[in-house]
C-alpha positions as CSV (number, residue, x, y, z in Angstrom):
1,X,-35.0,-27.4,-6.2
2,X,-33.7,-26.9,-9.3
3,X,-31.8,-29.5,-10.7
4,X,-30.3,-30.3,-14.6
5,X,-29.3,-32.5,-17.0
6,X,-26.3,-30.0,-17.8
7,X,-25.1,-31.7,-14.4
8,X,-25.5,-35.2,-15.5
9,X,-22.7,-37.2,-16.0
10,X,-20.0,-34.9,-14.4
11,X,-18.2,-34.6,-11.6
12,X,-17.6,-31.2,-8.9
13,X,-16.7,-30.5,-6.3
14,X,-18.2,-28.6,-3.0
15,X,-16.2,-26.7,-0.7
16,X,-17.9,-25.6,2.4
17,X,-21.0,-26.7,3.3
18,X,-23.3,-24.1,4.7
19,X,-26.5,-23.9,3.8
20,X,-25.7,-22.8,-0.6
21,X,-23.7,-25.8,0.2
22,X,-25.9,-28.4,1.5
23,X,-28.2,-27.2,-1.4
24,X,-25.8,-26.8,-4.5
25,X,-24.9,-30.9,-3.8
26,X,-28.3,-31.7,-3.2
27,X,-29.2,-30.5,-6.4
28,X,-26.0,-32.2,-7.7
29,X,-26.6,-34.9,-6.4
30,X,-30.4,-34.8,-7.8
31,X,-28.9,-33.7,-11.0
32,X,-27.3,-37.0,-11.8
33,X,-23.5,-35.4,-10.9
34,X,-21.1,-37.1,-8.9
35,X,-20.3,-34.4,-6.2
36,X,-16.9,-34.6,-3.3
37,X,-17.7,-32.8,-1.0
38,X,-16.0,-31.0,2.5
39,X,-16.2,-28.6,5.4
40,X,-13.7,-28.7,7.9
41,X,-15.7,-29.0,10.4
42,X,-17.8,-32.4,11.1
43,X,-21.0,-31.4,12.3
44,X,-21.5,-30.0,8.7
45,X,-20.0,-32.8,6.7
46,X,-22.6,-34.6,9.1
47,X,-25.5,-32.9,6.9
48,X,-24.5,-34.5,3.9
49,X,-24.6,-38.4,2.7
50,X,-24.7,-39.9,-1.8
51,X,-21.1,-38.0,-1.3
52,X,-16.5,-39.0,-0.9
53,X,-15.7,-36.3,1.3
54,X,-11.9,-35.1,0.5
55,X,-10.5,-31.3,0.6
56,X,-10.1,-30.2,-3.3
57,X,-7.5,-27.8,-2.3
58,X,-5.6,-31.7,-1.7
59,X,-7.5,-33.6,-4.2
60,X,-6.6,-34.5,-7.6
61,X,-9.1,-32.7,-9.7
62,X,-8.4,-33.9,-12.9
63,X,-11.8,-33.8,-15.0
64,X,-13.7,-32.0,-12.2
65,X,-16.6,-29.7,-13.9
66,X,-15.3,-27.6,-11.5
67,X,-15.4,-25.8,-7.7
68,X,-17.8,-25.2,-6.2
69,X,-17.4,-22.9,-3.6
70,X,-19.0,-19.9,-0.1
71,X,-19.4,-16.8,-1.6
72,X,-17.5,-16.4,1.7
73,X,-14.0,-18.3,0.1
74,X,-11.6,-15.0,-0.4
75,X,-10.3,-15.8,-3.6
76,X,-7.3,-13.9,-3.5
77,X,-6.2,-15.5,-0.9
78,X,-7.8,-18.9,-0.7
79,X,-5.2,-21.9,-2.0
80,X,-8.7,-23.5,-3.9
81,X,-8.3,-20.8,-7.1
82,X,-4.4,-21.6,-8.0
83,X,-4.4,-25.2,-7.1
84,X,-7.9,-25.9,-10.1
85,X,-6.4,-23.2,-12.4
86,X,-3.5,-26.6,-12.4
87,X,-6.2,-28.5,-13.3
88,X,-8.0,-25.6,-16.1
89,X,-11.0,-26.0,-13.2
90,X,-13.1,-23.2,-13.1
91,X,-14.3,-22.0,-9.5
92,X,-17.9,-20.9,-9.7
93,X,-21.2,-20.5,-7.0
94,X,-24.5,-21.9,-6.9
95,X,-25.3,-18.6,-8.4
96,X,-23.5,-19.7,-11.5
97,X,-24.7,-23.0,-11.6
98,X,-28.1,-21.8,-11.4
99,X,-26.8,-20.2,-14.9
100,X,-25.9,-23.0,-16.5
101,X,-29.5,-24.6,-15.1
102,X,-32.0,-22.1,-16.8
103,X,-32.6,-24.1,-19.7
104,X,-34.4,-26.8,-17.7
105,X,-35.9,-23.8,-16.3
106,X,-39.8,-23.6,-17.4
107,X,-39.5,-19.7,-19.1
108,X,-39.6,-16.7,-16.7
109,X,-37.4,-13.3,-16.5
110,X,-34.1,-12.9,-14.0
111,X,-34.1,-9.8,-12.4
112,X,-30.1,-9.7,-11.4
113,X,-29.5,-6.4,-8.3
114,X,-26.3,-5.1,-7.3
115,X,-24.3,-2.1,-5.7
116,X,-22.8,-1.3,-2.0
117,X,-25.6,-0.4,-0.6
118,X,-29.5,-1.0,-0.7
119,X,-29.2,-3.8,-3.1
120,X,-30.9,-5.8,-0.6
121,X,-34.4,-4.2,-0.3
122,X,-34.5,-3.2,-3.8
123,X,-34.4,-6.8,-4.2
124,X,-37.3,-7.5,-1.9
125,X,-39.3,-3.7,-2.5
126,X,-39.0,-5.9,-6.6
127,X,-40.6,-8.2,-5.7
128,X,-43.6,-7.4,-3.7
129,X,-44.1,-5.7,-6.5
130,X,-43.9,-8.6,-8.8
131,X,-45.9,-10.4,-6.1
132,X,-48.6,-7.1,-6.1
133,X,-49.0,-8.3,-9.9
134,X,-50.1,-11.5,-8.9
135,X,-46.7,-12.8,-11.1
136,X,-44.8,-16.0,-9.6
137,X,-41.3,-15.1,-8.4
138,X,-38.7,-15.8,-5.1
139,X,-36.1,-14.0,-4.2
140,X,-32.8,-14.8,-3.6
141,X,-28.7,-15.1,-4.3
142,X,-27.3,-13.2,-1.2
143,X,-30.6,-12.7,0.5
144,X,-33.2,-16.0,1.0
145,X,-32.2,-19.4,0.7
146,X,-29.7,-20.5,-1.5
147,X,-31.5,-20.7,-4.8
148,X,-31.1,-24.1,-6.0
149,X,-32.7,-25.3,-3.6
150,X,-35.8,-23.4,-4.0
151,X,-37.6,-25.4,-6.3
152,X,-38.4,-23.9,-9.9
153,X,-40.9,-21.1,-10.3
154,X,-43.8,-22.0,-13.2
155,X,-43.5,-20.5,-16.5
156,X,-44.2,-17.2,-16.9
157,X,-42.2,-16.2,-12.7
158,X,-39.5,-13.8,-12.4
159,X,-36.5,-14.7,-10.0
160,X,-34.9,-11.8,-8.5
161,X,-31.6,-12.3,-7.5
162,X,-29.1,-9.7,-4.8
163,X,-26.4,-10.6,-6.1
164,X,-23.0,-9.3,-4.1
165,X,-19.4,-9.1,-4.9
166,X,-18.8,-12.4,-4.4
167,X,-21.1,-14.0,-5.5
168,X,-20.8,-12.2,-9.3
169,X,-16.7,-12.2,-8.9
170,X,-18.1,-16.9,-8.9
171,X,-20.7,-16.1,-11.1
172,X,-19.3,-16.0,-15.0
173,X,-22.4,-16.9,-17.6
174,X,-25.6,-15.8,-15.5
175,X,-27.7,-13.0,-18.4
176,X,-30.2,-11.0,-16.4
177,X,-33.2,-9.9,-18.8
178,X,-32.5,-6.9,-15.9
179,X,-29.4,-6.2,-14.5
180,X,-29.7,-2.8,-11.8
181,X,-26.5,-1.2,-10.0
182,X,-27.3,0.3,-7.1
183,X,-24.3,2.7,-5.7
184,X,-20.9,2.4,-5.8
185,X,-18.5,3.4,-2.2
186,X,-15.3,1.3,-1.1
187,X,-16.0,-1.7,0.6
188,X,-14.6,-4.9,0.6
189,X,-11.3,-3.3,-0.4
190,X,-9.4,-6.7,1.0
191,X,-10.8,-8.8,-1.3
192,X,-9.0,-6.3,-4.0
193,X,-6.5,-4.4,-6.7
194,X,-8.2,-1.8,-5.2
195,X,-11.2,0.7,-5.4
196,X,-11.4,0.1,-8.5
197,X,-11.6,-3.4,-9.0
198,X,-14.2,-3.5,-7.2
199,X,-16.4,-1.3,-9.1
200,X,-14.9,-3.4,-11.8
201,X,-16.7,-6.7,-9.8
202,X,-20.1,-4.6,-9.8
203,X,-19.4,-4.1,-13.9
204,X,-19.1,-8.2,-14.8
205,X,-23.2,-8.1,-14.6
206,X,-23.9,-5.8,-16.8
207,X,-20.5,-7.4,-19.1
208,X,-23.2,-10.8,-18.7
209,X,-25.7,-10.3,-20.4
210,X,-27.4,-9.6,-24.1
211,X,-27.0,-6.6,-25.2
212,X,-30.7,-6.9,-26.4
213,X,-31.1,-7.0,-22.5
214,X,-32.3,-4.6,-20.3
215,X,-29.6,-2.6,-17.3
216,X,-30.7,0.2,-14.9
217,X,-28.5,2.0,-13.6
218,X,-28.8,4.9,-10.0
219,X,-26.7,6.9,-11.2
220,X,-26.4,8.7,-8.2
221,X,-22.2,8.5,-7.6
222,X,-19.1,9.1,-9.9
223,X,-18.4,5.0,-10.2
224,X,-22.1,4.2,-11.1
225,X,-22.3,7.1,-14.0
226,X,-18.9,5.3,-15.9
227,X,-20.7,2.3,-15.6
228,X,-24.1,3.2,-17.1
229,X,-22.4,5.4,-19.9
230,X,-20.0,2.8,-21.0
231,X,-23.2,-0.5,-21.0
232,X,-25.1,2.1,-22.8
233,X,-27.9,1.9,-18.9
234,X,-31.0,3.6,-18.2
235,X,-30.5,5.7,-15.0
236,X,-32.1,7.0,-12.5
237,X,-32.5,9.5,-10.2
238,X,-33.9,9.1,-6.2
239,X,-35.1,12.9,-7.4
240,X,-37.5,11.0,-10.1
241,X,-40.2,9.6,-7.6
242,X,-43.3,11.6,-6.5
243,X,-45.5,10.3,-3.2
244,X,-43.1,8.8,-1.4
245,X,-45.0,10.1,1.9
246,X,-47.0,7.6,1.1
247,X,-45.4,4.3,1.4
248,X,-44.5,3.8,4.8
249,X,-41.9,1.0,5.0
250,X,-39.8,3.3,1.9
251,X,-39.1,6.6,4.0
252,X,-35.7,8.8,3.6
253,X,-33.6,9.3,1.1
254,X,-31.6,6.3,0.4
255,X,-35.0,4.5,-0.3
256,X,-35.7,6.7,-2.9
257,X,-33.4,5.6,-5.0
258,X,-34.4,1.8,-4.2
259,X,-38.0,2.9,-5.7
260,X,-37.4,5.0,-8.3
261,X,-35.1,1.9,-9.1
262,X,-37.7,-1.0,-8.3
263,X,-40.5,0.6,-11.0
264,X,-37.9,1.2,-13.4
265,X,-37.5,-2.4,-13.2
266,X,-41.4,-3.6,-12.6
267,X,-42.5,-1.6,-15.8
268,X,-39.0,-2.9,-17.8
269,X,-42.2,-6.4,-16.7
270,X,-44.7,-5.1,-18.0
271,X,-46.7,-4.4,-14.7
272,X,-49.4,-1.5,-15.1
273,X,-48.5,2.0,-12.4
274,X,-51.3,1.5,-10.8
275,X,-49.9,-2.2,-9.1
276,X,-47.1,-0.3,-8.6
277,X,-48.6,2.5,-6.8
278,X,-49.3,-0.6,-4.9
279,X,-46.5,-2.2,-4.0
280,X,-44.7,0.9,-3.0
281,X,-47.6,1.5,-0.4
282,X,-47.9,-1.3,0.7
283,X,-44.0,-3.0,0.9
284,X,-43.6,-4.0,5.0
285,X,-39.8,-3.0,5.2
286,X,-36.8,-5.6,5.7
287,X,-35.5,-7.1,9.0
288,X,-32.9,-4.9,10.8
289,X,-32.7,-1.3,7.6
290,X,-34.8,1.0,9.1
291,X,-37.1,-1.6,11.0
292,X,-39.5,0.1,13.5
293,X,-39.4,-1.6,16.0
294,X,-41.8,0.0,18.8
295,X,-43.1,3.5,19.7
296,X,-42.6,4.1,23.3
297,X,-44.1,6.7,25.3
298,X,-44.5,8.6,21.7
299,X,-40.2,7.9,21.0
300,X,-40.2,6.1,17.7
301,X,-37.8,3.2,18.1
302,X,-35.6,2.5,15.0
303,X,-33.1,-0.8,13.6
304,X,-31.7,0.2,10.9
305,X,-28.1,-2.9,11.4
306,X,-27.6,-3.7,8.0
307,X,-26.2,-0.8,7.7
308,X,-22.5,-1.2,8.2
309,X,-20.6,1.8,7.3
310,X,-21.1,5.4,6.8
311,X,-22.3,5.4,3.0
312,X,-25.4,3.4,4.3
313,X,-26.1,5.1,7.5
314,X,-26.1,8.6,6.1
315,X,-29.5,8.4,4.1
316,X,-30.6,7.0,7.0
317,X,-29.6,9.8,9.0
318,X,-31.6,11.9,6.6
319,X,-35.4,10.6,6.7
320,X,-35.7,11.8,10.5
321,X,-35.1,15.3,11.5
322,X,-34.4,14.9,15.7
323,X,-32.3,11.9,16.3
324,X,-31.0,10.4,18.8
325,X,-27.7,8.4,16.8
326,X,-26.6,4.8,18.1
327,X,-23.0,3.9,16.3
328,X,-19.6,2.2,16.5
329,X,-18.6,-1.7,16.1
330,X,-15.8,-2.3,14.1
331,X,-14.9,0.7,11.9
332,X,-14.5,0.0,8.1
333,X,-13.4,4.0,8.0
334,X,-12.4,6.1,9.8
335,X,-13.5,9.1,9.5
336,X,-18.3,10.0,9.1
337,X,-17.6,11.8,5.9
338,X,-21.0,10.1,4.4
339,X,-22.3,11.0,7.1
340,X,-22.0,15.3,8.1
341,X,-24.0,16.5,6.0
342,X,-26.7,14.7,8.5
343,X,-26.3,15.5,11.4
344,X,-28.6,18.5,12.2
345,X,-30.9,15.7,13.0
346,X,-28.7,14.3,15.2
347,X,-30.0,15.2,18.8
348,X,-27.6,13.2,20.1
349,X,-24.9,10.2,19.9
350,X,-24.7,7.1,21.9
351,X,-21.8,4.8,21.0
352,X,-20.6,1.0,21.0
353,X,-18.2,-0.8,20.2
354,X,-14.6,-1.1,18.8
355,X,-15.3,2.1,17.2
356,X,-16.7,4.1,20.6
357,X,-13.7,6.0,20.8
358,X,-12.3,7.6,17.6
359,X,-16.6,8.6,16.5
360,X,-17.6,10.4,20.4
361,X,-14.0,12.8,19.3
362,X,-15.6,13.6,15.8
363,X,-19.0,13.7,16.9
364,X,-17.9,16.4,19.9
365,X,-16.0,18.5,17.6
366,X,-18.3,18.6,15.1
367,X,-20.6,19.6,17.9
368,X,-22.9,17.0,19.2
369,X,-23.9,15.9,23.3
370,X,-21.8,12.8,23.4
371,X,-22.5,9.5,25.7
372,X,-19.9,6.6,25.3
373,X,-21.8,3.8,26.3
374,X,-19.6,1.0,25.7
375,X,-22.3,-1.7,25.0
376,X,-25.1,-1.1,22.6
377,X,-27.9,-2.4,26.0
378,X,-26.3,0.5,27.4
379,X,-26.9,3.4,24.9
380,X,-30.4,2.1,24.4
381,X,-31.3,3.0,28.4
382,X,-28.9,5.8,27.9
383,X,-30.7,7.3,24.2
384,X,-34.6,5.9,25.4
385,X,-33.4,8.2,29.1
386,X,-32.8,11.2,26.6
387,X,-35.7,11.0,24.1
388,X,-38.3,12.8,23.9
389,X,-42.1,12.5,22.0
390,X,-41.9,12.7,19.1
391,X,-37.7,11.9,18.4
392,X,-36.0,8.7,16.9
393,X,-33.6,6.7,18.9
394,X,-32.2,4.7,15.4
395,X,-29.5,2.0,15.9
396,X,-27.5,2.8,12.6
397,X,-23.8,1.4,13.2
398,X,-21.9,2.2,10.4
399,X,-19.5,-0.3,11.2
400,X,-19.3,-4.1,10.9
401,X,-20.5,-6.4,13.9
402,X,-17.6,-8.2,14.4
403,X,-16.5,-6.2,18.3
404,X,-19.8,-7.3,19.8
405,X,-22.0,-9.4,17.0
406,X,-22.0,-12.4,14.8
407,X,-23.1,-10.2,12.0
408,X,-25.6,-8.0,11.4
409,X,-28.7,-9.5,12.7
410,X,-27.4,-11.3,16.1
411,X,-26.6,-6.7,16.8
412,X,-30.3,-6.5,15.2
413,X,-31.7,-8.0,17.8
414,X,-30.2,-7.6,20.0
415,X,-31.1,-4.4,19.5
416,X,-34.8,-5.0,19.5
417,X,-34.9,-7.2,23.4
418,X,-33.2,-4.4,24.7
419,X,-35.9,-1.7,23.4
420,X,-38.9,-4.4,24.1
421,X,-37.2,-4.4,28.1
422,X,-36.6,-0.7,28.7
423,X,-39.3,0.1,31.4
424,X,-41.3,3.4,30.0
């Protein structure tokens, strides 16, 4: 695990004892800190020892060095923010603890990636290219294992961190050697004072940088272009890449953007173009993101469950010419406007979940054949029955999963099981 002398002798509160909370507690204790921890679930509290238990919302926080919360805690609504402020105690996350611990780690670099869409693939792709170059690396943040629970990299290593806006909100001193923005479109607006507040959160990743460090921004939307101009960032575009046909797991226009960002990051790390090309060609892809599940009877089945809004789904539709599209779930918007440019790639649609009737109406008005399947299992059966050799059945929901599934991963796993259960 990652430890630091910076925490020794200090007292911290940790609110929430899921994976990252437990890793944080263990790292603080190993660093010589005193920890007051809390989770409303008794079984979660049973996972940790060596701490005292008290809800920090009700505790006297005088003298505390910080309250560490999960990124899932809505700071705009949760009482911990105001309570901690009364004692002058910062509310932070585990990424901020990592930032404070960096001085005690072997010499290293940090690549931080944020954006509304594409950040997971971009993070995993950069990590894969760095690994291909033989450089010690790990990825963390919003992807992979909790960062404080990881063993420090040896000297010369590269930490590749996917950072959500929620994590950036809880971070104040992370000076990324290379900071990246993939794009900004409306999302998570329940946590911010309008879209500008959300965009401002993303921009803070660059505000924390030393001016001489590298900033890379994909300048394919207006808010990102504005940030790139203010931060004097290197601007990149998906049209800057060539050879995408040689990268099997990186098809579609969105993956062109992911690839061009990764190329520029790798070059900034001193990795040769030959190694970069080898990394792009051998990248295996991420589960639930344009994941090729199976080919049955000449029909390709693709799991894009991680596409939880229309902006994320749009480029997936652009990746294949004839798609039987499974979509729906808990809607984030009442339109599919971002997907409309790719409707000519849709052979037929199969709607599920709460958004099903609304999406069915939109697609019928656009002249698309629609089956209101209702459930994912039924949609897979309906789409598989209609698809012909050379066509694609794709789950790319353009919705959150929470009406029918615990998360997008459970939804993607259900899609895989439904495909495996087909009798073709």
